[in-house]
C-alpha positions in Angstrom: -18.2 -20.5 40.9 -18.5 -19.0 44.5 -21.8 -18.3 45.9 -23.1 -14.9 44.8 -20.5 -14.4 42.2 -21.9 -12.7 39.1 -21.7 -14.7 35.9 -22.1 -13.6 32.3 -22.1 -15.7 29.1 -21.5 -15.0 25.4 -20.2 -16.5 22.2 -17.1 -14.3 21.9 -15.5 -12.3 24.6 -13.4 -9.3 23.7 -11.1 -8.1 26.5 -10.1 -4.5 26.2 -12.2 -1.7 24.7 -9.3 0.2 23.1 -8.4 0.9 19.4 -8.5 -2.8 18.4 -10.9 -4.2 20.9 -13.8 -1.9 19.8 -13.1 -2.7 16.2 -13.3 -6.4 16.9 -16.4 -6.3 19.0 -18.2 -3.9 16.7 -17.6 -6.0 13.6 -18.3 -9.3 15.2 -21.6 -8.0 16.6 -22.8 -7.2 13.1 -23.8 -10.9 13.0 -27.0 -11.0 15.2 -26.4 -14.7 15.9 -23.1 -14.0 17.6 -23.4 -12.7 21.2 -20.4 -10.5 22.0 -19.3 -9.1 25.3 -16.8 -6.3 25.4 -14.9 -5.9 28.8 -13.0 -2.8 29.8 -11.2 -1.9 33.1 -11.8 1.8 32.5 -15.1 3.5 32.6 -17.0 6.0 30.4 -16.1 9.7 30.3 -19.4 11.0 31.5 -18.3 14.6 31.5 -17.1 14.3 27.9 -13.8 16.2 28.4 -11.9 13.6 26.3 -14.2 14.5 23.3 -12.7 18.0 23.1 -9.5 17.7 21.0 -7.6 20.6 22.8 -8.3 18.9 26.1 -5.7 16.2 25.4 -3.3 18.2 27.7 -5.9 17.9 30.4 -6.7 14.2 30.1 -3.2 12.8 29.9 -1.9 12.4 33.4 -5.4 12.8 34.8 -6.2 9.7 36.9 -9.8 9.7 35.7 -8.7 9.2 32.2 -5.1 7.8 32.4 -3.6 4.8 34.1 -0.4 6.7 34.5 1.8 3.6 34.5 5.2 4.0 36.1 8.3 2.7 34.2 11.4 1.2 35.7 14.6 3.3 35.7 16.1 3.1 32.3 19.9 2.5 32.4 20.3 3.7 28.8 18.9 7.2 29.8 20.8 7.9 33.1 18.3 5.7 35.0 15.3 7.9 34.3 11.9 6.6 35.1 8.8 8.0 33.3 5.0 8.0 33.5 3.6 6.2 30.6 0.1 7.4 29.6 -2.5 4.7 28.9 -6.2 5.4 28.4 -8.4 4.5 31.4 -11.8 4.6 29.8 -13.9 3.2 27.1 -11.9 3.7 23.9 -8.6 3.1 25.7 -5.7 5.2 24.5 -7.7 6.3 21.4 -9.6 8.4 23.9 -6.6 10.3 25.1 -4.0 10.2 22.3 -3.0 13.0 20.0 -5.7 11.9 17.3 -3.1 11.7 14.5 -4.4 9.2 11.9 -1.8 7.7 9.6 -1.7 4.3 7.9 2.0 3.7 8.1 4.4 2.7 5.4 3.5 0.2 2.7 7.1 -1.2 3.0 6.5 -1.9 6.7 3.6 -4.3 6.0 5.5 -5.9 3.2 8.3 -6.5 5.8 5.7 -8.0 8.2 4.8 -10.5 5.5 8.4 -11.2 4.7 9.0 -12.0 8.4 6.7 -15.0 8.1 3.3 -13.4 8.2 1.4 -14.1 5.0 -1.8 -12.1 4.7 -0.2 -9.0 6.2 1.4 -7.3 3.2 0.4 -3.8 2.1 -1.8 -5.3 -0.7 -3.6 -7.4 2.0 -4.1 -4.6 4.6 -4.8 -1.6 2.4 -8.5 -2.7 1.9 -8.8 -2.9 5.6 -7.7 0.7 6.0 -10.2 1.7 3.4 -12.9 -0.3 5.2 -12.4 1.4 8.5 -12.1 5.0 7.4 -14.6 7.7 6.4 -12.4 10.5 5.1 -14.1 13.9 5.0 -14.0 15.4 1.5 -12.1 12.4 0.1 -15.0 10.2 -1.2 -13.0 7.7 -3.3 -12.2 4.1 -2.9 -8.5 4.4 -2.3 -9.0 6.9 0.5 -12.0 5.1 2.2 -15.5 6.6 2.5 -17.9 4.4 4.3 -16.0 3.2 7.4 -16.9 3.9 11.0 -13.9 5.9 11.8 -14.0 9.6 10.6 -10.8 11.0 9.4 -10.5 14.7 8.7 -7.9 17.1 7.5 -6.3 19.8 9.5 -9.1 22.0 11.0 -7.0 25.0 12.0 -3.6 26.2 10.7 -1.3 28.3 12.8 0.7 31.1 11.1 4.0 29.3 11.7 3.0 26.1 10.0 3.7 27.2 6.4 7.1 28.7 7.3 8.0 25.4 9.0 7.1 23.4 5.9 9.1 25.7 3.8 12.1 25.3 6.1 11.7 21.4 5.8 11.6 21.8 2.0 14.9 23.8 2.2 16.4 20.7 3.9 15.1 18.4 1.2 11.9 17.2 2.9 9.2 18.2 0.5 5.6 18.8 1.3 3.3 16.0 0.1 -0.5 15.6 -0.2 -0.7 12.9 2.5 0.1 9.3 3.2 -3.0 7.4 2.2 -1.0 5.2 -0.2 1.6 4.3 2.4 4.0 6.7 4.3 7.1 7.8 2.5 9.6 10.7 2.8 8.0 14.1 3.0 5.9 16.3 5.3 2.1 16.6 5.2 -0.6 18.4 7.2 -1.9 16.1 9.9 -5.0 13.9 9.4 -7.1 13.3 12.5 -9.7 11.1 14.1 -12.0 14.1 14.5 -15.5 14.9 13.2 -16.9 18.4 13.4 -14.4 19.4 16.1 -15.0 16.4 18.3 -12.6 13.5 19.0 -14.0 10.2 17.7 -12.3 7.4 19.6 -12.5 3.8 18.6 -15.4 3.3 21.1 -17.2 6.3 19.5 -16.6 4.9 16.0 -17.5 1.2 16.5 -19.4 0.7 19.7 -21.4 3.8 20.7 -23.6 3.8 17.6 -24.4 0.1 18.0 -25.3 -0.2 21.6 -28.9 -1.0 20.7 -27.8 -4.2 19.2 -29.3 -6.9 21.4 -26.2 -9.2 20.9 -23.6 -6.6 22.1 -22.9 -6.0 25.8 -20.3 -3.7 27.2 -19.1 -4.3 30.8 -16.9 -1.4 32.1 -15.0 -1.0 35.3 -14.0 -4.7 35.1 -10.3 -5.6 35.8 -9.4 -8.9 34.1 -7.5 -11.2 36.5 -7.0 -14.5 34.7 -8.2 -16.4 31.7 -10.2 -19.6 32.2 -9.3 -22.8 30.6 -10.7 -26.3 29.9 -7.5 -28.1 29.0 -6.1 -26.2 26.0 -9.3 -24.5 25.2 -9.9 -21.0 26.6 -13.4 -20.8 28.0 -13.7 -17.3 29.6 -12.3 -14.8 32.0 -12.2 -14.1 35.7 -12.4 -10.4 36.7 -12.9 -8.0 39.5 -15.7 -5.4 39.3 -16.7 -3.0 42.0 -14.4 -4.9 44.4 -16.2 -8.2 43.8 -15.2 -11.2 41.6 -17.2 -11.9 38.5 -16.9 -14.5 35.7 -17.6 -14.5 31.9 -18.0 -17.7 30.0 -17.2 -17.6 26.3 -18.7 -20.4 24.2 -16.7 -19.7 21.0 -13.5 -18.0 22.2 -11.7 -15.0 23.7 -9.9 -12.1 21.9 -7.3 -10.2 23.9 -7.1 -6.5 23.0 -5.4 -5.0 26.1 -2.4 -3.6 24.3 1.3 -4.1 24.5 1.5 -3.6 28.3 -1.6 -5.4 29.7 -2.0 -8.3 27.2 1.3 -9.9 28.2 0.6 -9.1 31.8 -2.8 -11.1 31.7 -1.1 -13.9 29.8 1.5 -14.3 32.4 -1.0 -14.1 35.2 -2.9 -16.9 33.4 0.2 -19.1 33.3 1.4 -18.3 29.8 5.0 -16.8 29.7 8.6 -17.4 30.7 8.4 -20.5 33.0 11.2 -19.4 35.4 9.5 -16.0 35.9 6.1 -17.5 36.6 7.5 -20.1 39.0 9.4 -17.5 41.0 6.0 -15.7 41.6 4.1 -18.9 42.4 2.0 -18.9 39.2 1.2 -22.3 37.8 2.8 -22.6 34.4 0.4 -23.5 31.7 2.7 -22.8 28.7 6.4 -21.9 28.8 6.5 -19.0 26.3 9.8 -17.1 26.8 8.9 -14.2 24.5 5.7 -13.1 26.2 6.5 -9.6 27.3 9.8 -9.5 25.4 10.6 -7.4 22.3 9.1 -4.2 23.8 9.8 -1.4 21.3 8.7 2.2 21.1 9.2 5.3 19.0 11.9 6.8 21.2 12.3 10.5 20.5 12.6 14.1 21.8 11.0 17.5 21.3 13.0 20.5 20.3 11.3 23.3 22.2 11.2 26.7 20.6 10.0 30.1 21.6 8.7 32.0 18.6 7.1 35.3 17.6 3.3 35.2 17.6 0.8 33.1 19.4 0.9 29.4 20.0 -1.6 27.0 21.8 0.2 27.8 25.0 -1.4 31.3 25.1 -4.6 30.3 23.4 -5.3 28.0 26.4 -5.4 30.9 28.9 -7.7 33.7 30.0 -9.7 35.7 27.5 -8.1 33.9 24.5 -9.3 30.5 25.9 -12.8 31.9 26.4 -12.9 33.2 22.9 -11.7 30.0 21.3 -14.1 27.9 23.3 -16.9 30.1 22.1 -15.6 29.8 18.5 -15.5 26.0 18.8 -19.0 25.8 20.5 -20.9 28.1 18.0 -18.8 27.4 14.9 -19.3 23.6 14.5 -15.9 22.7 16.1 -14.0 25.5 14.4 -10.7 27.0 15.6 -7.8 25.5 17.6 -10.0 23.9 20.2 -11.4 21.4 17.7 -8.2 20.6 15.9 -5.6 17.7 16.1 -2.6 18.0 18.5 -0.1 18.3 15.6 0.0 20.6 12.6 2.1 18.5 10.4 3.6 15.0 10.3 6.4 13.6 8.1 9.3 11.3 7.5 12.9 11.9 6.7 16.2 10.1 6.1 18.8 11.2 8.6 21.5 10.2 6.1 21.6 9.4 2.4 21.3 5.9 1.2 18.7 4.6 3.7 16.1 2.3 2.2 13.4 3.9 4.3 13.1 7.1 6.3 14.4 6.5 9.8 12.9 9.6 11.5 9.4 11.0 12.0 9.0 14.7 12.3 6.0 16.2 14.0 5.1 19.9 14.3 3.3 20.6 17.6 1.7 24.0 18.2 2.6 23.9 21.9 5.3 22.9 24.3 4.6 21.7 27.8 6.3 20.7 31.0 5.5 17.3 32.6 4.8 17.1 36.3 5.7 14.1 38.5 2.3 12.5 37.9 2.4 13.0 34.2 0.1 16.0 34.0 1.0 18.5 31.3 1.6 22.1 32.3 1.6 24.8 29.5 4.0 27.7 30.3 2.5 31.1 29.5 5.0 31.8 26.6 4.8 31.5 22.8 6.2 28.0 22.7 5.9 25.2 20.1 8.0 22.1 19.5 9.4 19.9 16.8 9.0 16.2 17.7 11.7 13.9 16.3 11.4 10.1 16.8 12.9 6.9 15.5 10.7 5.0 13.0 12.2 1.5 13.3 13.8 1.2 16.7 16.2 -1.7 17.4 16.4 -1.1 21.2 14.2 -3.5 23.1 12.7 -3.6 26.6 10.5 -6.0 28.4 7.1 -6.2 30.2 7.2 -8.3 33.4 5.3 -8.8 36.7 6.0 -7.3 40.0 3.9 -9.8 41.7 1.1 -12.4 41.1 -1.5 -9.9 42.3 -3.5 -9.0 39.1 -4.3 -5.5 40.5 -0.6 -4.6 40.8 0.6 -2.7 37.7 3.1 -4.6 35.5 6.8 -4.0 35.4 7.7 -1.8 32.3 11.4 -2.0 31.4 12.2 0.5 28.6 15.8 0.5 27.1 15.1 3.2 24.7 18.7 4.1 23.8 20.2 0.7 24.1 21.1 0.1 20.4 23.9 2.2 19.0 22.0 2.6 15.7 19.1 4.2 17.6 21.5 6.6 19.4 23.0 7.6 16.0 19.6 8.2 14.5 18.6 10.5 17.5 21.9 12.4 17.1 21.3 12.8 13.4 17.7 13.9 14.2 18.9 16.5 16.6 21.2 17.9 13.8 18.2 17.9 11.4 15.9 19.7 13.8 18.5 22.4 14.5 19.0 22.9 10.7 15.2 23.1 10.1 14.9 25.7 12.9 17.7 27.7 11.3 16.2 27.8 7.8 14.2 30.9 6.8 11.5 31.8 6.8 10.8 29.7 9.9 14.2 30.9 11.5 12.9 34.5 11.3 10.2 33.5 13.8 12.5 31.7 16.3 13.4 33.6 19.4 14.9 30.9 21.6 15.8 27.2 21.4 15.6 26.7 25.2 18.1 24.3 26.7 19.1 22.5 23.5 22.9 22.5 22.8 23.7 25.0 20.1 24.6 23.9 16.6 28.3 22.9 16.5 28.3 21.5 20.1 30.5 18.5 20.8 28.8 15.1 20.6 29.1 14.5 24.3 26.9 17.6 25.0 24.4 16.4 22.4 24.3 12.9 23.8 23.9 14.1 27.4 21.0 16.3 26.3 19.4 13.3 24.4 19.7 11.0 27.5 18.0 13.7 29.5 15.1 14.5 27.1 14.5 11.2 25.0 11.3 9.5 26.0 8.6 7.2 24.8 6.4 8.7 22.1 3.7 6.4 23.6 3.6 3.8 20.8 4.7 0.6 22.6 4.5 -2.5 20.5 5.8 -6.1 20.0 5.4 -7.9 23.3 3.4 -10.7 21.8 5.2 -10.9 18.5 3.4 -12.4 15.5 5.2 -14.9 13.3 5.6 -18.4 12.0 8.7 -19.4 14.0 8.6 -21.5 17.1 9.2 -18.6 19.4 6.4 -16.3 18.0 3.6 -15.8 20.4 0.7 -15.6 17.9 0.4 -17.0 14.4 -0.4 -14.9 11.4 -4.0 -15.9 12.1 -3.6 -14.2 15.5 -4.2 -17.4 17.4 -1.9 -17.9 20.4 0.1 -21.0 19.9 -0.6 -23.9 22.3 -4.1 -22.6 23.1 -7.4 -23.2 21.4 -9.9 -20.3 20.8 -7.6 -17.6 22.1 -6.7 -14.7 19.8 -4.5 -11.6 20.4 -5.3 -8.5 18.4 -3.5 -5.3 19.5 -0.2 -3.5 19.2 1.6 -6.3 21.0 1.5 -8.5 17.8 3.8 -6.1 15.8 6.7 -8.1 14.5 8.6 -4.9 13.9 7.7 -1.2 14.4 6.0 0.8 11.7 6.4 4.4 10.6 4.0 6.9 12.1 1.5 7.0 14.9 0.0 3.6 15.4 -3.7 4.0 16.2 -4.9 3.5 12.6 -2.7 0.4 12.4 -4.1 -1.0 15.6 -7.7 -0.4 14.3 -6.7 -2.2 11.1 -5.5 -5.2 13.2 -8.9 -5.2 14.9 -10.7 -5.2 11.5 -8.5 -8.2 10.4 -9.0 -10.0 13.6 -12.7 -9.9 13.2 -12.4 -11.5 9.8 -10.0 -14.2 11.1 -12.3 -15.0 14.1 -15.4 -15.2 11.9 -13.6 -17.4 9.5 -12.4 -19.7 12.2 -15.8 -20.0 13.8 -17.4 -20.6 10.5 -15.0 -23.4 9.7 -15.5 -25.0 13.1 -19.3 -24.9 12.7 -19.0 -26.5 9.2 
């Protein structure tokens, strides 16, 4: 250790205070004999803007709240490069996401188990979802009632929501009560990680209420630079904080929870990754693991933008209407559109008969926005809303890499969102479905304009050109440190990184295949399971 370098020590170090990391640290610190340090590169939101649900369009793209990661040009989408939002604060992306809470499909977790991951079937993970959730007005064991993460129903319903659901039903997508028992075909009003009109991030749920625990320490503004080793055993972390190097020693182990982008980046910076890539950058190879950073998948999709009769969130965010709704929210216990989730309804549909599972997710957004060059959302002053359509189980794969060995340089993000022909066909089918829904009464009676979308009956070349122009990440990247039992898997079903001792990975990077629905609840579940697995391993070692 260099002279003057700050040094911290703990039993278990959790790197990354996002959806999973907060769950891991919160649960492990329930044992007063286990000293836990939670490290985060972002900082706290002292103003509290991120707590206001409607402010999601102000925090995404804002450098105070969002890392605004630049992707590489995507050759499958006419070489388009995007800005990928990632939360830059305590709570990670759970502090800037759309707050949609959904458990995913029971069949997806059964598929995880069938891919060589015992302990990850729906039967195995359903109790973890129940344990993490506190569902307002749903005090029953199957729904969850005592967990740290509040889950509420739709707090405000727009007049066009019911006509939209009726139009979906006319297309064979019936309205269902919800997806507590595992997502299936149908549309449901959105559940949200909101309590009394305020966003509850994973940090708010698992860490903030427990900061008085003497064995829990949070270090923010700390950028991880490399893991520390003693032989095969991981002993801690090097990091930069306030421009100065600092070090953390972890007596019992380290849990990486940096997400699908930053977790493989830190592993590669620490010498764990494809050997030829590391050697080219002058990084000493500790373990040649060719799939670190590979298998990047995301819910690729588009938004069909519609102008309708009546008011949408676009106008409610302006002038006197904005002042009125803010007052309604402040005086009414979070009531009104300011305190509600970013989507009105979420559901799943089969784009063609005979599919074993729905291949498309549909999301009704009460607004439509333009995106500036920095990723900031701009809401046009028109009555706009949008229908989101994305692929549930993408086959297209990208990769996370390194631009350099400098740990402060952002990683290389190579999306290939429309690389697989099956994904392209699902998107084309999804465009057809969205157009049919928008043409079904009574919803069709409200639609004034479909914007730049090719009209129904356009030739496939026009549809495909539009999709290549508009398809983007739905901000659910997964899979870059794939879990499995085969030799190429990066982590075992116990979440331990093969070839290392006392190093666990617990975040969206472990997904062996993508799941249906928004992933925040699934990532929190992974954090819950990781805490159990780490406790079990430490207990066995102590015995």
